[in-house]
C-alpha positions as CSV (number, residue, x, y, z in Angstrom):
1,X,-24.4,19.5,-6.9
2,X,-21.2,21.3,-6.8
3,X,-17.6,20.1,-7.9
4,X,-14.7,20.9,-4.8
5,X,-11.8,19.6,-6.8
6,X,-11.5,17.7,-9.9
7,X,-7.9,16.3,-10.9
8,X,-6.1,14.4,-13.4
9,X,-2.9,13.0,-13.1
10,X,-0.9,10.0,-14.5
11,X,-0.8,7.2,-11.8
12,X,2.0,4.3,-11.7
13,X,0.5,1.2,-10.2
14,X,2.3,-2.2,-8.9
15,X,-0.1,-5.1,-8.9
16,X,1.5,-7.9,-6.2
17,X,0.3,-11.3,-5.8
18,X,2.0,-12.6,-2.4
19,X,2.2,-15.9,-0.2
20,X,2.7,-17.0,3.1
21,X,2.5,-20.1,4.7
22,X,-1.1,-18.7,5.8
23,X,-2.4,-17.2,3.1
24,X,-2.4,-15.6,-0.8
25,X,-2.8,-11.2,-0.9
26,X,-3.0,-10.2,-3.7
27,X,-2.6,-5.9,-3.6
28,X,-2.1,-3.2,-5.7
29,X,0.1,0.0,-4.8
30,X,-0.9,3.2,-6.0
31,X,1.1,6.5,-5.6
32,X,-0.6,9.6,-6.0
33,X,0.4,13.1,-5.3
34,X,-2.9,13.9,-3.9
35,X,-2.5,12.0,-1.0
36,X,0.2,13.6,1.2
37,X,3.2,11.2,-0.4
38,X,1.2,8.2,0.5
39,X,0.7,5.0,-1.3
40,X,-2.9,3.9,-2.0
41,X,-2.8,0.2,-0.7
42,X,-5.5,-2.1,-2.0
43,X,-6.4,-5.3,-0.9
44,X,-8.3,-7.5,-3.5
45,X,-9.0,-10.0,-1.1
46,X,-11.0,-7.6,1.3
47,X,-11.7,-4.9,-1.2
48,X,-10.7,-2.3,1.4
49,X,-7.8,0.1,0.7
50,X,-5.1,2.1,3.2
51,X,-3.3,5.0,2.8
52,X,0.2,4.2,3.7
53,X,3.9,5.9,3.9
54,X,7.2,4.6,5.2
55,X,6.4,6.0,8.7
56,X,3.1,4.3,8.9
57,X,4.7,0.5,8.1
58,X,5.3,0.3,12.1
59,X,1.8,0.9,13.2
60,X,0.4,-2.4,12.2
61,X,-2.9,-1.7,13.7
62,X,-3.4,1.0,11.2
63,X,-2.9,-1.2,8.2
64,X,-3.0,-5.3,9.0
65,X,-6.7,-5.1,9.6
66,X,-7.2,-3.4,6.4
67,X,-5.2,-5.7,4.4
68,X,-6.5,-8.6,6.3
69,X,-3.2,-9.6,7.6
70,X,-2.9,-11.8,10.5
71,X,-0.5,-11.8,13.4
72,X,1.4,-14.6,11.9
73,X,2.4,-13.0,8.4
74,X,3.0,-9.4,9.8
75,X,6.9,-9.8,10.1
76,X,6.9,-10.6,6.4
77,X,4.2,-8.1,5.1
78,X,6.2,-5.5,7.4
79,X,9.1,-6.6,5.0
80,X,7.4,-6.8,1.7
81,X,6.1,-2.5,2.5
82,X,9.5,-1.6,3.8
83,X,11.1,-2.7,0.6
84,X,8.1,-1.1,-1.6
85,X,7.5,1.9,0.7
86,X,10.5,2.3,2.4
87,X,13.0,3.4,-0.3
88,X,11.7,7.4,-0.3
89,X,15.6,8.1,-1.7
90,X,14.6,6.7,-4.9
91,X,12.6,7.7,-7.4
92,X,9.2,6.1,-7.6
93,X,9.6,4.2,-10.6
94,X,12.2,2.5,-9.3
95,X,10.3,1.6,-6.4
96,X,7.2,0.2,-8.4
């Protein structure tokens, strides 16, 4: 086996529990410089993750199935993602 890459970095992680009228969402948001400025958003209910940037939020088909967000919760989830990922002019520490 050959190692192609081996990087170590300190990550800032935010764990959030959200609840809507439909369901509960336990997610972690992780920012790494290794993913082209995108966040790793992990859903603990599905065990799935998706890479997201502020530019991806309007592409609901990209993240809603991975995070198991039904149609009726997408507006609220988009608002949360915009608040969290859409503040690119602020430092990461203030966002998360």
